N, C-alpha and C positions, 0 to 999 in steps of 0.2 A: 777357039770358040768364037762363035759369030757374036758381033755386038748385039743383036737381038735376044739371043739366048742368055748372055751376060746380063743384061737389063733385067729380064724376068727374074733370074736367080737373085740378084740383089734386092730386089723389090720384095721377094719372099723373106729374105733374112732381116730386113730393115726393123721389124718390131723387136726381134731378138737383140739387136745391137742397141737399141733404145733403152731397153729394161736393164741391161747390164750395168749402167752408170747410177742407178736409183737404189735407195735403201730399201730393206724388205718391209712390206707393208704391216706385217704383224708376227706374232711368234710363229716358229715352225710348226707345221702340222703335226698334231699329237702331244704338243707341250702342254704340261698342266698350268691351269689358271693360277694367278697370285692368290696367295693364302691371306685370308681376312683376319687381320689381328687389330688389338686394341692398344694404343700407345698413350703414354702419360709423361709429363715433363718431370725431371728430377727437381725435387722441392728443396729449398734452402730456408730454414728457419733457425732462430736463436733459442738454444735448448739448454737444459742442465741434465746430465747423465745421472740416473739414480741407480743403486745397486740394491737387490733384493735380498733379504736375510730371513731366516726362520727364527721366530721369536716366540715368548712365553708371556701370558698376561698374568699379572699378579695384582692383588689388591694394594692399595696405597698405604692402608692401615688394616690391620687384623688383630682382633681382640678375642683372646679365650676367656670368656666371662666365668668367674669364680667367686664364691661368697666369700666375705671377710669375717663372718661369724658362723658358728656350727648351730645345727638345728635341723627340724623337720620341715620339710618343704610343705608350705601351706597353699600356694597358689601360683599359677602360670598365667601370664597376662598377654600373651601374644600367640600368633598363628605361625607355623613353620614357613620360612621364607618371606616373611613380612618386612617391609621398609619400615624401620624405626628411627625416631629422632634422638638426638643427643639427650640424655638425662630422662629418657622414657622408662616407665616402671615395667620390669620383665618378670621378675619373681618376687615372691614374698616369703619369707621364712616365720614360722611361729613366732610371734612376738611376745607371748605372756611372760616368759621367763625374763626377757631382757625388760619388759615393762615393769616388772616387780623390782628388779635391781635398779631401774631408774627412779622408782618412788623411794626406795631405801636410800640412794644418793641424795635426793632432795631433801629427805628428812634429816639426814646427817648434816647437810648444808645449814638447814634451819637450826640445828642444835649448836652447831659449831658457831653460828653467827650470834645466838643468845649468849654463849659462854664468852665470846669476844666482845659483845657489848656490856656485859657486867664487869669483865676485866678492864675495859677501857674507863668505865666510871671510877673504878678504884684507883686506877693509875692517875686519872686527872685530878684526884683529891690529894695526891702525894705531896705536890708542891706547897700549897697552903698549909698542909699540916706539918711539914717539914719547918715552914716559917714560923708557925706557932709553938714548935718543940712538942707537938702533939703525937709524934710518931717517931719511933727510932728508925735510924738510917737503914739498918737491917731489913725492917719491915717494908721500907720503900722500896729496896731492891727487890724484895720479893714480889711486891706488887708489880713492878716493871717487868720482872721475869715472867709473871703469870699472863701479863698483857702480851708479851712478845709470843709466848707459847699458844695463846689462843689465837693470834693472828696466823701463826703457822698451821694451826688445826683448821682454821677457816679456809685458808688457801688449799690445804689438802683435800678438805670436803668439797671444795669448788672444782678441783682437777678430777676427783672421783666423779663428781655429777658430769662434767664435760666427757669423760670417757664412757659413762653409761649412756649419755645421749648419742655419742658416736656409735656405740654398739647397737643401740636401739635403731638408728638411722640405717645401719648395714643391714638390718632385717629386710629392708627394701632394696633388692638388687636392681640397679638401673643401668641403663646403656651408657657407656662412656663416650661413644662416638655415634653419629649418625651413619646409617648403613643398612645392609640387609642382614637379618638374622637367620641363622640356621634352626634347625628343629630343637626342641628342648631335650637334652640328653639325660635329664633326671626329671621325672614326673612326681606329681602331687602325692604327698605322703612318705617320700623317701628321706632318709637322713643325709645331710650333706655336711661335708666338713669344711671348716674356715681356717684350719690350721696351716700356717706358712710352711710350703713345701710339700704339702699334702692335701691342698684343697681341691674340692671336687669340681670338674668342668661342667658348668651348667649348660652352656651353649657357645657357638662362635659367631662374632659379628665381623663382617668386612664392609670397608668403605667402598661404596659403589661409583662416586663420581668425584674425581678422576680416577684413572687407574695407571698403574706402571706397567710398562712392557719391557721385558729384559731381552737385549739383542746380542748374541755373541758375534763380534766384528772381528774378522781375520787381521792379522798383522799389517798385511800389504794395504787394506783398506783404512785401517787406522792411521799408517803413515801418510797415506794421501790426504786423509782429513787434516792431519796436524799440517801438512805442507800448504794445503789451501788456506787454512786459518792463518799461517805465518804470513803468507802472501797477500792476504786481504781479499782473496777471491772467493771464499767460501759463501754459499748461499745461505742468508739469515732471514728471519722474519722481522717484523717492526720493532720487537723488543729486543733484538740482536741474539736471538736463539736459532740453533740449527734445527730447521723443520724435518718431520718425519712423516711419512706416509704409511697408512696399514690397511691391509685388506684381509679380512677374516671369513669371507663367504663369497657369495655371488650377488652381483647388483649394486646399485649406488648406496643403498642402506648398509652395506657391509664395509664401507670405506670410511676411514677417519684420517683427520690431520692433527698431528701433534708436534712434539719437539723433544730434542735431546735434553734430558734432566741432568744427567751426570755421567762420568766415565768412572769405571772402577780403577783402583790404584796399581793393579798388576796384570799382567798377562799370564793366563793359565799354560804352564809349561807342557802340559799334556795335550792340549788342543791347539795351542798357538793363538788362542783368541782372547780378547778382552771383552767383559760384560759391560754393555752400554745400557743405562737405563733412560728409557724414553716415557713421556707422558702424554696421555691421550685423554679427551672428554669421553663421558661414558653416560649422557643424560638418560638414556632409555634402559641402561643396565644390561646391554646385550653382551658386552664383554665380561665374561666370567672368569674368575681366577682359575689358572691351569689351562685356559684356552690356548691353543697354538695359532699364530698368525703369521702373515707375511709382512714384513716391515722394509720400507724402502728408505734409504739415506742418500742425500746428494754427495757424489763423489767427484764432480767436476765444477768448474766456473762455467758461467754462461758464455757459449760460443756459437758461431754460425756452423751448422751442421747440414750435410745433404742427406735427404731421406727419400727412399723408395720403398714400393710396396714389396713386401716379402714374397709374393708369388711372381715377382719378375726375375728372381734370382734362380740361376741355373748352376749346376756343379758337373765339372769333368773330372778327370784323374788328378788333375794338379791344381785347379783353380776354381773359385767361384766366378761367374760372369753373368752378364745380361746381353741382350741382343738390342743394339740400336737400330735405327732406319737411316740409310744413306739418301742423299738427294735422288737418287735413282730408284728409290723405293725398294732397296735390297737390304737384306739383314746384314748387320756389322757386328762382329765378335768383340765384345768389351770386357776384358778381365777386370775385376774389381777387388778391393779390399774391404771387408765389412766390419762393423763394430757392434755394438749392443743393439737390442731391440727397443724401440722408444715409441710408446703409444700405438703399438700395432704395425709400426714401420721399422724398417731396417737402417741403420746408420751407415753410411759409406764413407770410408776414409780415404780411399784412392781410386782412381779410374774413371770417375765422372765428373762433369762440370754442371752448375746449377742451370737449369732451363733445357738440358739436353733431352730429347725425346727417346724412350725406351719402350720395348714392348712388354706390356704387363698381363696380355692375355692371348694365347693362341701360340706361343712360342714353342709348345711341346710338339706341334707339327712342323717344326722347322729343324731338320737333323743337322744341316750344315750352313755356315755363313754363306751369304751371297744369294740366297734364295729369294725370289720376287715375293712381295707382300702388297696387300692393299689395306693400308693403315686407316685406322678411325680413332678419333680421340676418345679417351675414357670419360664417363660422365663425372660432372663436378661432384666434390664431396657433398654428401647431404641431399643429393638429388636421387630420385627413384626412377630408373629405368622403366620403360613401359614393358608391361607383361603380356606375352600372347598366349592365350589358353587355347589348347587344341580341344576341338570338339569331341565329344564322347564317341568311341567307336561302336558301331551297332554289330 
């Protein structure tokens, strides 16, 4: 080949040799663009794990109101469902027969007191008469006996009067506790019995505030509570009581904070549960006896936990995992071991470290690890992202 021809050939191939040593300027033609995803750091917080149980609300005090005397019901002094105070008058039983008996008892007391006064005067003259030899010893003994009998009759009459006063007071049936009264189970004009063992139920009164909530706790949870208490790691309030939280509906108004009041003394062999009684305030009366509620009890000591959004967790055939982001902005498969749900976020036991970024939105479009992504940080908690409203279609 002639030198001139060789020179022309080398000049034509020079641009190709120059490009062979340089990196590619971009992705291959036809490759998909990186997927836009939202990332957030793994949070680390000091928490206490709570376990939820199904519980039943019961009144701290319940009274089936019954009369203590028999008679015809004369008046009902309350409305159904009314809040009543302690010692408030609720029913009146016809008082006329008891008033008559009371008057008779008072008259008997007056008669007995008159007999006692006369016998006392006679007995007080015994000593001077004996000194003057104006009375026989037998007569003196008789006067002393009459005086003692008059004292006994007076005491008996006073006791009869006291009994009549009690019976008369029982014609007014009052509330023994403060609380909410049910309806009147017996209406005006009906006969009610006050005989022990067969007394008529007039109404039922329940104490409103506080209430007791009975929680069936499984054996494993009980043993954990006992272990934490022995180790001194159990969460307690300022009075040294184990706190409890309750949810019986929706919204903040349906939340209550109380404490464990007592444990039962045995485990039910049929269910494997022990009944734990908790106490909750109920100033608004919203917690009614018989209501079902969800009660949470603390089952761990305070510790540092890793928390992630529930939406970040994916599942394959063997594991739960999340997708991290590499320095090259590609997805990384991160198997994890999860714990309980805590305030809307999932506790991570193993597989992540605090501060690591994971994908919380958009991972459903990433079928395999190593795919390119375009990460953007998630909005801060409490912030409201801007919303774009599409114009109406004509």
